[in-house]
N, C-alpha and C positions, 0 to 999 in steps of 0.2 A: 266454664266456671268464671264467675265475676270476681275481679280483684279490686279492692279499695285500700286506702291507706289512711292512718290516723295516728294521733299521739294521745296517750292517756294512761292512767294507772290500771293495772290488770284486774285488781279487786273490784273496780267500779264499772267493768264492762258488762253490759246487759246483752248477753249473747248465748248461743247454744253451747259454746265451749271456748275456753281460754287455753292456749298452748304455751307451756313454759318448760325450761330445761333443768336437768340435774346432772352434775358431773359425777364421774365414777368414784370419787372419794367422798361421795354423799354430800358434796357441796352444792347448795342451791344457786341457781342463776339469780341475777338481780331481780327479775320479775317474779320468780318463785319466792324469793325472800319477802317481797312486798305482800304477796298473797298470804304467806306464812305468818307475817306479823299481824295482818288483819284477822287471820283465823286463829290467833292465840296459840301458835305452834302446832297446828293440826298437821301440816305437811311434814314438819320435822319429826313428829312422833311416828308417822308412817315410814319415813326414811330410817329412823333408828331401829324399827322393828324388822327391817330387812326386806320390806315389800318392794322397794325400788333401790337398786344399787347404782344406777347411772351408766350402765354399759351402753355403748354407742348404739343408737337405734331402738333400744327397748322402750316400751310404753306402759303407762299405768293410768287408767281412767278413774277419776274421783268424782263422786256425785255429792251434791249438797254440801260443799265446803263452806264452813261457817263464815258469815260476814262478807260474802262475795255475792255478786249479782248474776254471775254466769251459772247456767244449769250444770255444767261440768267443768272440771279442770283436767287437762291431759298433761301428765308428766312425761317428758321425752329424755332418754339417756343421751348425753353429749360425749361420753367417753372421758379420757383424761384431758384436763384443762390445757395442759401444755402441748398436747397433740391436736388441739381443735383447730383444724385447717380447712381448706376448701372442700376436700373430699368428705371429711367428717361432717361439715355443715350440710352438704348436699344430702348425705345419708340421713341425718337427723330430720331434716325438713321432709324429705321424701317419705320416710317411714311414718312420721306424724300424720301427714296428709293422707297417706294410704290407709292408715288406721281409722282416721276420721271418716273417710269415704265409705268404709266398710261397716261403720257403727250406726249410720243413719243420721248423723249430725248434718243439718242442712247449711249451717254457717259456723264460722269460728274466727277468733282473733288470735293471731300467732305472734308471740313475743320472742321467738328465736332470732328474729331480725335485729334485736338489740344486743345480741351476743357478739363479742369481738372475735374476728376471724383473721388471725395473723395480720397481714398488712391491708386487708380488704376493708374499704370504707362502707358506710351505710348504703350508698348507691349500689355497690356490688352485691351486698346482701339482699337488697330489695329485688334486683334483677334476677338473681339466682334462686331466690325463694319462689318467684313466679315460675321459673323454668322447672325447678324440682317438683313443685306442686302439680304443674301441668303434666309432667312425666308420670307422676304417681297416679293420676286419674285418667291417663290415656287408655282407651280401649279401641280395638279394631274388631267390631262385630257386625260389620255392614252386611255380611252374607249369611249370618245365622238367622234361621227362621223362627227361633224360639228364644225369648228373653228369660234367661235363667236367673238373673239378678233381680230380686224383688225389693232390695233395700233402696231407700231414698238416697241419692248421691249428694255429695257435698256441692253446694251451689255457689257459695260466697265465702271468700277468704279475705279477711282484713289484715293487713300487715302493719305492725306497730313500729313507730320510730321513736327514739328517746326524747327528742325535743321538737317543738313546733317549727323551729327553724330548719329542721330536716325535711319538712313536708315538700318543699319545692323540688329538691333533688330527688326525693322519693317518688314524686309523681312522674318525673321525667324517666327515671329508671324503671318504674313499674310499667310505663308504656313500652319501653324498650324490651323488657322481659316478656310482655304479652306478644309483641311482634315477633321476637325470636321464637317463642313457643309455637306461634302459628306457623312459622316456617318449618320448624321441626316436625310439627304434626302433619303438614302436607307431605314432607319428605317420607315420613313413616307410612302414611296412607298409601302413597305411590309404591313404596317398596313392598308393602304387605299384600298388595293386590296380586292375584294370580296372573300368570303370563298369558292366559287366554283372554283376559280382560285388559291388562296393561300392555298393550301392543305399541309399536311405533306410532300408529295412527292415533292411539289414545294419548300418547305424550304430546303429539302435535296439537291435538284438541286442547290439552291442558295449557299449552303456550298461548293459544288463541283466547282461552278463557281468562288467563291472567291479563292479557292485553285488553280484553273487554272490561274487566274489573277495574283496571287502573289505566284507563285510556289516555289520560293526560301525559303520563310519564312512560308507559310501557308499550312497546310495539313488538309484534311477532311476525316472522316470516318462515314459511315451511317449504323446503325444497323437496319436490317429488323425485322419483327415481330418474326420470328423464333429465331433470336439472342436475342431479348428482352426477350423471354420466357426462353431461355437458361440461361440468367442472373437472372432469377427468380424475375423480376420486377413486382410482383403481384399487387402492388398499381397502377402503371402506366397502366398496362393492364386492370385493372378493369374499368378505365375511358374509354379506347379505345374500349371495347368490344361491346358497343351498336351501333357503327358506321360501315357502309359498307366500309369506307375508312381506309386502314391499317395504323397503327402508324409507326413512325420513331423515332429512338433515334440518334441524330446528335452530332458528336464530331468534333470540329474545334480546331486546335492547331496553335499558332504563336510562333516561337522561332528564335531569331537571332543566327547565328553561333557563337559558343564560349561561349554563356550564360550558366552558370552552376547553376543558382539560382533555388530554388524550384518554381514550377509554382503557379500562381494565377489562380483560377478557377472561371469563371462566368457561372451561370446557368440561362437560360431564359425559363419561362413558355410558351409553344407553343400550346395552345388550339386554333386551327385555326377557330373553331366555337363552342360556348358554348350555347347550348339550355337549359342547366340545367339538362339534362338527365331525368330520371323519375321524379325528383323534378323540373318539367318544369317551366321555367321562364314565367312571363307574356308576352303577345304578344307585348305590347307597348315597343318600343325601342329595341326589340330583335335584330334588324339588327346591332346594335352597338356591338354585341358580336363577330363580325369578328375582333374586336380590342383586343380580349382576348389573342392574341399571341404577344402583344406588348412587353412583356418581351423578347421573342425570337427575335423579330425584332431588339430590342435595342442591343442584343449581336452581331447580324450581323453588325449593324452600328458601334459598337466599333471596331470590327475586321477590317472593311473597313478603319476606321481612323488610327488604329494602323499599318496596313499594309502599308499605305501611309507614315506615319511618321517614321516607322522603329526604334522604341526605343529598347534599350537593355533589354528586358523583356522576360519572358516565360509565355505565356497566353494560357489557355485552355477554350473553350466554350462548354457547355453541353446543348443540347436543346431536351427535351422530347416533341414530337409533335404528336397531335392526335385531333380528334373531340370528343365532349361530346354530344352524341345523345341518344334519347329514342328509344328502340326497344324491341323485345322479348328477346334479348340477354343481354340487358343493366343491369348493376348493380342496385339493388333495395335498397331502404332505409331499414336498418336493416341487410344487408349482412355484413359478416366479410371477409376481404381479408388479405393476408399475404404480407408484403412489402419485398423488397430485403434485408433489414436488419434483417428479421426474426420476427419483431414486427407485431402483428396482429392489425387490425384497423376495428372498427365498423363504417360502413358508414351510418351515421344518415341522411345525406343530400347529394344527388348526385350532387347538385349544388356547393358543396364545394370540387370541383374536382382538382383544381390547386395544392393544398397542397399534394394530392396523387401523382401527377407526380413528384413534387419537392422532396418528401420524397425519392423516389428511385434514383433520380438524385443526391441528397445529399449523399446517400450511395455509389453510383458509384464513386463519387469524391474522396473517401478515397484512391483509388488505386494510386492516383497521389502524395500522401504525400504532400498536398498543403501547401503553406505558408499562404494562406487565401482563403476563398470561399465566394462569394457574389451571392445570388440568386436575380433575378429581376422578379416581377410578378404583374399583375393586379389581386391581390388576393382577396380583400374584398371591398364590397360596403361601409362597415363601415369606411374605410379610407377616402372616399369622405366626409362623415359626419364629421370626425375628423379634417382633414386638408384642406378640400375643394380642389380647383384646383391650389393651390399655391405651396405646397410642398409635396414630397413623404415622407412616413414614413420609419424610419430606426430602425431596431431591431438587436440585436446581442449578442453573448456570450463573446465578447472581447471589453472592453470600448475604448481601443486605436483605434481599427479598426472602431468602430461606429463613434468616434469623427473625425477620418480622413475623413470619407465619408461625414459627415456633413460639414466639412471645405471645402472639394473639391466642394460641391454643392454651398456653399457661393461664392467661388472664380469663379465658372463657371456661376454664375447667374442662377443656376438650383437647387433651394432650396430643402433642406431635413431637417427633424426634428426627433430627437431621441425620442423613446418611450420605456417604461419599459417592462421587461420580468420577473417580480417578481414571486416567487414561488406560491404566493396565486392565481395567474391567472391559473396555471396549473390544479388546482382542478376541473375546469369546464370541463376538457376533460376526466374525469374518466368514465369508461364504466363497466357495469356489465358482459359483454360478450366478451370483447377483451382487449388487453393491453391499447388501447387508442381509444377514439371516434374522428371522424374527425371534429366535430363542438362542440362548448361549449355554445350555446345559443346566444341571441342577445346582451347581455352586453359585452362590450370590445371586439367586434368581431375581430378586426384587431390584437389585442394583443394575444388573444387565438389562432388565426391562426398561428401567429409567434411562440407561445409556442409549438404548434404541430410540426412545422418544426424543432425547436431546439432539439427535441428528436432524430433527425436523423443527427445531426451535432455536436456531442459531441467530435469528435476526431481531431478537427482542429479549428482554429479561423474562425468564421462565422458571416456573416451579411445578413440581408434580407431587400430588398427594396420593399415596397408595393407601386406600381405606379398607382393604380386604379384611383386616382384623377387627374393625370397629363399626362397620356399617350395619351389622345385624347380630343378634344373639341367637344361640342355639338352646336346646333343652326346654325346660319348663317355661322360660320367658322368651321363647322363640319369636323373633320378629325384628323389624327394622328399628334402628336406634335414632335416626335423624342426624347422626354425625356425618360430616363435620360442619353442619350449618352454624353452630355457635362460633367456631373458629373463624370461618370465612366472614361472617358478619362483623365480628370483632376486628378482624384485619381491615375490612373495608371502611369501617367507621373510624378506625385509628388513622387510616390514610386521609380521610376527609379532614379530620382535626389537624393533621400535620400540614395539609396544604392550605388551610385557611389562615 
């Protein structure tokens, strides 16, 4: 979809549809008031009759509104004015655009961007209107052979700003919103692909494709199994050995010319299908384990966005990619493996495999002398129990880094919450037969998993994002979400601004 930006009165817009808001006390937004005045109280009469009460996300489409140039006016419920915050704004925009996309309107001018959202300025509203609109129109139908949607989709959305002086910041934030949306879309596409298509080799090809698209700033390197063995990544290889599909260790690098900063390293868990290995998962919902590479997918999404925006940063992405499958070669519960760091690990549960991949990737990251390292993984089902589908969990060995990630999530409407890594939790990982066990029992499962990772991240500032609860949705809207791309991009851009 094409996005543009302009400033002007809503009643004078010659377009297929103008989108304005109504609060739940039947109070019209400023743009709706302007249309109502031009239409001699036409909208007020409709509101008084009870046809539109302003409940959050509700819509009412009006045709031939007097003294306006638009073919239609779409009223969108904004809920209670005092409660109109980031989540409410996103909901209103998403519902409006979804409605437009289903009614056959090919273009529209949206005035919700002029509504005040708590402490958020016009730039934030522009960026997040683009992201919400892109979310509303996203479809994954690449493998369907029949197009069941005969409606004409929404092709152009114009965002209104209150004053002409807002156009400059508006253009900047619109471009940022488009870039973030493209990163989210790539992440969702990769996550939604079935595991027979999205293999470790497919992810490796995606890295090469990004390097080809953005050859000036982006480079890619792919380590084959022999090279992984040469690097003595025993923990990673112990997960991959049960599969017929060879593993890949993918390295992506983004660097603007002249940037001399230490790199930031992002690590994404790339289990393209997780059967649980010998510790086999239950059959119900096992199809969702194609999403276990969502951490890796989000790294690709971040790189897509960063390559579009071209910030002055040095960024490295590490993606250990493989399948976790049961076979006669598979790692068995009770086996002891040696990680790249030299630490030995007793594998008590082969379904706790993601931390084994990440352990070797965290050790590999040391060679870059990084300023910070953040790993992203659908690591534990316990995280879903802890934070549900609202926020991802954040752990780390540096309080400033953890706090910055949480703040970036708040600013991006991609929530995260900090959890502890106290010494007492490490006791659960003690092993009689190795340096550490890969699981610590049912209690505090997300925390003990992060404690395990921390043993391999002692030489730099490190944080871990457990995205198991937010990476995909179930039920009617089943599919990848694209999180935490907005959080990570916001954090990286904030670091760039801090360093300049």
